[in-house]
C-alpha positions as CSV (number, residue, x, y, z in Angstrom):
1,M,-148.1,-83.9,99.9
2,D,-148.3,-81.1,102.4
3,T,-149.6,-77.6,101.9
4,E,-146.2,-76.0,101.4
5,T,-145.1,-78.5,98.8
6,S,-148.3,-78.6,96.9
7,G,-148.1,-74.8,96.1
8,L,-145.0,-75.5,94.1
9,F,-146.8,-77.6,91.4
10,P,-149.8,-76.5,89.2
11,D,-153.1,-78.2,89.8
12,R,-155.0,-80.1,87.0
13,R,-156.8,-77.0,85.9
14,Q,-153.6,-75.1,85.4
15,L,-152.1,-78.0,83.5
16,R,-155.0,-78.0,81.2
17,W,-154.6,-74.3,80.3
18,I,-150.9,-74.9,79.8
19,G,-151.5,-77.7,77.4
20,I,-154.0,-75.6,75.5
21,F,-151.5,-72.8,75.2
22,V,-148.7,-75.1,74.1
23,A,-150.9,-76.7,71.5
24,A,-152.0,-73.3,70.2
25,A,-148.4,-72.2,69.9
26,V,-147.4,-75.3,68.0
27,T,-150.4,-74.9,65.6
28,V,-149.4,-71.3,64.9
29,G,-145.8,-72.3,64.2
30,V,-146.9,-75.0,61.8
31,L,-149.2,-72.6,59.9
32,L,-146.4,-70.0,59.6
33,A,-144.0,-72.7,58.3
34,I,-146.6,-73.7,55.7
35,M,-147.2,-70.1,54.6
36,T,-143.4,-69.5,54.3
37,H,-143.0,-72.6,52.2
38,I,-145.8,-71.4,49.8
39,Q,-144.5,-67.9,49.5
40,R,-140.8,-68.9,49.0
41,P,-140.7,-72.0,46.9
42,E,-137.4,-73.8,46.7
43,A,-135.3,-73.5,43.6
44,P,-135.5,-76.5,41.2
45,A,-133.2,-79.3,41.9
46,Q,-131.6,-79.0,38.4
47,T,-128.2,-77.3,38.6
48,V,-127.1,-74.8,36.0
49,P,-123.8,-75.6,34.3
50,T,-120.9,-73.4,35.4
51,T,-120.4,-72.1,31.8
52,Q,-123.9,-70.7,31.7
53,A,-124.0,-69.5,35.3
54,T,-121.0,-67.2,34.7
55,L,-122.3,-65.6,31.5
56,A,-122.9,-61.9,31.6
57,P,-126.5,-60.7,31.3
58,T,-127.9,-60.8,27.7
59,E,-127.3,-57.5,25.9
60,A,-129.3,-56.1,22.9
61,P,-127.6,-57.3,19.7
62,T,-125.7,-54.6,17.8
63,E,-125.5,-54.3,14.1
64,A,-122.6,-55.9,12.4
65,P,-120.1,-53.3,11.1
66,T,-120.7,-52.6,7.4
67,E,-118.0,-52.7,4.8
68,P,-116.8,-49.2,3.8
69,P,-118.5,-48.0,0.7
70,V,-116.5,-48.4,-2.5
71,D,-114.8,-45.3,-3.9
72,A,-117.3,-44.2,-6.5
73,D,-114.7,-41.7,-7.7
74,D,-112.4,-44.4,-8.8
75,W,-112.0,-44.2,-12.6
76,R,-112.7,-47.9,-12.9
77,L,-116.1,-47.5,-11.4
78,L,-117.3,-44.5,-13.3
79,V,-121.0,-44.9,-14.1
80,A,-122.3,-43.7,-17.4
81,N,-126.0,-44.5,-18.1
82,P,-129.2,-42.8,-19.3
83,W,-129.4,-40.9,-16.0
84,Q,-125.7,-40.2,-15.5
85,P,-123.9,-38.6,-18.4
86,I,-120.1,-38.6,-18.7
87,P,-118.5,-35.6,-16.9
88,E,-117.8,-32.7,-19.1
89,D,-114.2,-32.6,-18.1
90,F,-113.6,-36.3,-18.8
91,T,-110.5,-37.2,-20.8
92,V,-109.0,-40.5,-21.8
93,E,-105.6,-41.7,-23.0
94,L,-106.1,-44.3,-25.7
95,E,-103.9,-47.2,-26.8
96,T,-104.4,-48.8,-30.2
97,M,-104.8,-52.5,-30.5
98,P,-103.3,-54.6,-33.4
99,S,-106.8,-54.8,-34.8
100,G,-107.0,-51.0,-34.9
101,H,-109.5,-50.7,-32.1
102,Q,-108.7,-48.3,-29.3
103,V,-109.2,-48.5,-25.5
104,D,-108.2,-46.7,-22.4
105,R,-104.5,-47.5,-22.0
106,R,-105.1,-48.6,-18.4
107,C,-107.2,-51.6,-19.5
108,Y,-105.2,-52.5,-22.6
109,Q,-103.0,-55.1,-21.0
110,D,-105.8,-56.9,-19.2
111,L,-107.9,-56.9,-22.4
112,Q,-105.0,-58.5,-24.3
113,E,-104.6,-61.2,-21.7
114,L,-108.4,-61.8,-21.8
115,L,-108.4,-62.3,-25.6
116,K,-105.2,-64.5,-25.4
117,A,-106.7,-66.8,-22.8
118,C,-110.0,-67.0,-24.7
119,K,-108.2,-68.1,-27.8
120,A,-106.0,-70.5,-25.9
121,A,-109.3,-72.2,-24.7
122,G,-110.2,-72.8,-28.3
123,M,-112.6,-69.9,-28.7
124,N,-112.7,-67.3,-31.5
125,P,-113.3,-63.8,-30.0
126,Y,-113.8,-60.8,-32.2
127,I,-114.0,-57.2,-31.0
128,C,-116.6,-55.4,-33.2
129,S,-116.7,-52.1,-31.2
130,S,-114.4,-50.3,-28.7
131,Y,-113.8,-46.6,-28.0
132,R,-116.2,-44.2,-29.7
133,T,-115.9,-40.4,-30.1
134,Q,-118.9,-38.1,-29.4
135,E,-119.4,-37.8,-33.2
136,K,-119.4,-41.6,-33.7
137,Q,-122.0,-42.0,-30.9
138,E,-124.1,-39.3,-32.3
139,G,-124.2,-41.0,-35.7
140,L,-125.1,-44.4,-34.3
141,Y,-127.8,-43.0,-32.1
142,D,-129.4,-40.8,-34.9
143,N,-129.3,-43.8,-37.2
144,K,-131.1,-45.9,-34.6
145,V,-133.7,-43.2,-34.0
146,R,-134.5,-43.2,-37.8
147,R,-134.9,-46.9,-37.9
148,V,-137.2,-46.9,-34.9
149,M,-139.3,-44.2,-36.5
150,N,-139.6,-46.3,-39.6
151,Q,-141.3,-48.9,-37.4
152,G,-144.1,-46.4,-36.8
153,Y,-143.0,-44.6,-33.6
154,E,-143.3,-40.8,-33.2
155,Y,-140.1,-38.9,-32.8
156,E,-140.3,-38.4,-29.1
157,E,-141.1,-42.1,-28.5
158,A,-138.3,-43.1,-30.9
159,L,-135.8,-41.2,-28.9
160,E,-136.7,-43.3,-25.8
161,V,-136.9,-46.6,-27.6
162,A,-133.6,-46.0,-29.4
163,A,-131.8,-45.2,-26.2
164,M,-132.5,-48.6,-24.8
165,E,-130.3,-50.1,-27.5
166,V,-127.9,-47.3,-28.5
167,A,-126.9,-45.0,-25.7
168,R,-127.5,-41.3,-26.1
169,P,-124.4,-39.4,-27.0
170,G,-122.6,-38.4,-23.9
171,T,-123.9,-41.4,-21.9
172,S,-122.2,-44.4,-23.6
173,E,-119.5,-46.4,-21.9
174,H,-117.8,-46.8,-25.3
175,Q,-116.9,-43.1,-24.9
176,L,-115.0,-43.9,-21.8
177,G,-112.7,-46.3,-23.6
178,L,-113.5,-48.9,-21.0
179,A,-116.0,-50.9,-22.9
180,V,-115.7,-53.4,-25.8
181,D,-118.2,-55.4,-27.7
182,I,-116.9,-59.0,-28.2
183,V,-118.6,-61.5,-30.3
184,D,-117.9,-64.9,-31.8
185,R,-116.0,-64.3,-35.0
186,E,-118.2,-67.0,-36.7
187,H,-121.4,-65.2,-35.5
188,I,-121.0,-61.5,-35.7
189,V,-124.6,-60.7,-34.7
190,L,-125.6,-58.4,-31.9
191,D,-128.7,-60.1,-30.5
192,E,-129.5,-62.6,-27.8
193,S,-128.4,-65.5,-29.9
194,Q,-124.9,-64.4,-29.1
195,E,-125.2,-65.9,-25.6
196,D,-125.4,-69.4,-27.0
197,R,-122.1,-69.2,-28.8
198,P,-119.1,-71.1,-27.2
199,T,-117.0,-67.9,-27.2
200,Q,-119.6,-66.0,-25.4
201,K,-120.2,-68.7,-22.9
202,W,-116.5,-68.7,-22.1
203,L,-116.4,-64.9,-21.8
204,M,-119.3,-64.8,-19.4
205,E,-117.6,-67.4,-17.2
206,H,-114.1,-66.0,-17.3
207,S,-114.0,-62.3,-18.2
208,W,-114.1,-61.2,-14.6
209,E,-110.8,-62.9,-14.0
210,Y,-109.2,-60.3,-16.2
211,G,-111.1,-57.3,-14.9
212,F,-114.1,-57.2,-17.2
213,I,-117.8,-57.7,-16.3
214,L,-120.8,-58.4,-18.5
215,R,-122.2,-54.9,-18.2
216,Y,-125.8,-55.4,-19.1
217,P,-127.1,-58.6,-17.7
218,S,-130.5,-60.0,-18.7
219,D,-132.2,-59.2,-15.3
220,K,-130.8,-55.7,-14.7
221,S,-132.2,-53.6,-17.4
222,D,-134.4,-51.6,-15.0
223,L,-131.2,-50.5,-13.2
224,T,-128.8,-50.1,-16.2
225,G,-131.3,-48.5,-18.6
226,I,-130.0,-50.7,-21.4
227,I,-131.4,-54.0,-22.8
228,Y,-129.6,-57.3,-22.2
229,E,-126.4,-57.3,-24.2
230,P,-124.5,-60.6,-24.0
231,W,-121.5,-59.1,-25.8
232,H,-120.8,-55.8,-24.0
233,Y,-117.9,-56.0,-21.5
234,R,-116.8,-53.2,-19.3
235,Y,-113.5,-52.9,-17.5
236,V,-113.5,-52.3,-13.7
237,G,-110.3,-53.9,-12.7
238,R,-109.7,-57.4,-11.4
239,D,-110.5,-56.8,-7.7
240,Y,-113.8,-55.0,-8.5
241,A,-114.7,-57.5,-11.2
242,K,-114.4,-60.3,-8.7
243,D,-116.6,-58.6,-6.2
244,I,-119.2,-57.8,-8.7
245,H,-119.2,-61.3,-10.1
246,D,-119.3,-62.9,-6.7
247,Q,-122.2,-60.7,-5.6
248,G,-124.2,-61.1,-8.8
249,V,-124.9,-57.4,-9.1
250,C,-124.6,-54.8,-11.8
251,L,-122.3,-51.8,-11.7
252,E,-125.1,-49.4,-10.5
253,E,-125.8,-51.7,-7.5
254,Y,-122.2,-52.2,-6.7
255,V,-121.4,-48.5,-6.4
256,G,-124.8,-47.7,-4.8
257,F,-125.9,-45.5,-7.6
258,H,-129.0,-43.4,-6.7
259,Y,-131.3,-42.3,-9.5
260,G,-132.4,-38.7,-9.6
């Protein structure tokens, strides 16, 4: 190789430096690739179903819409209890039953149908109390207070104890004309033994179908203010009675009655 041609090609020393440079470049490239792989891992091989991939981002749950409150001003839902006296301007139009008992004329027909169905089922219902005047309620309450005092209670205590069984005048549902005490004709006794009578069992199971509810259940005395009375039925209308029965609540709970 002559001198002019030899100048066109690098000598061995140059080739060595070129090789070192190339090796270094390759090494740097490999290191960069490794670092990139570590910092940006590949997505998992598992694929997301289309139905999930197209869903909108999860949003915070919202409260379900609540049912509108019942109309507490509806005459069928009027609350009368130890904390809620009957309104002073309250009036009632009465209708007299064949037995001589009187009730609000608006519940008369449903009450007649209830008694008819009960008798048709082989039962023997007997109404022992219905509408009461203020004077009648005063007499019953005063008599109960005297009997409680005879048991050793002081007067003020007797007033409270008596009110658990006989409503204070002006707070009794019987004064609304919407309540009736129904017992088994063969067992006219107003105590818990009444619940075991066939007639009472039928009434507890079916009265709501005719618009009446067992007003003072055994587990609601702290809400109603009255002891368990498995004979006292209150008219609230067929729709309301079904709701109350299905929900297993007393009237105070149903209308959202707030004490005080």
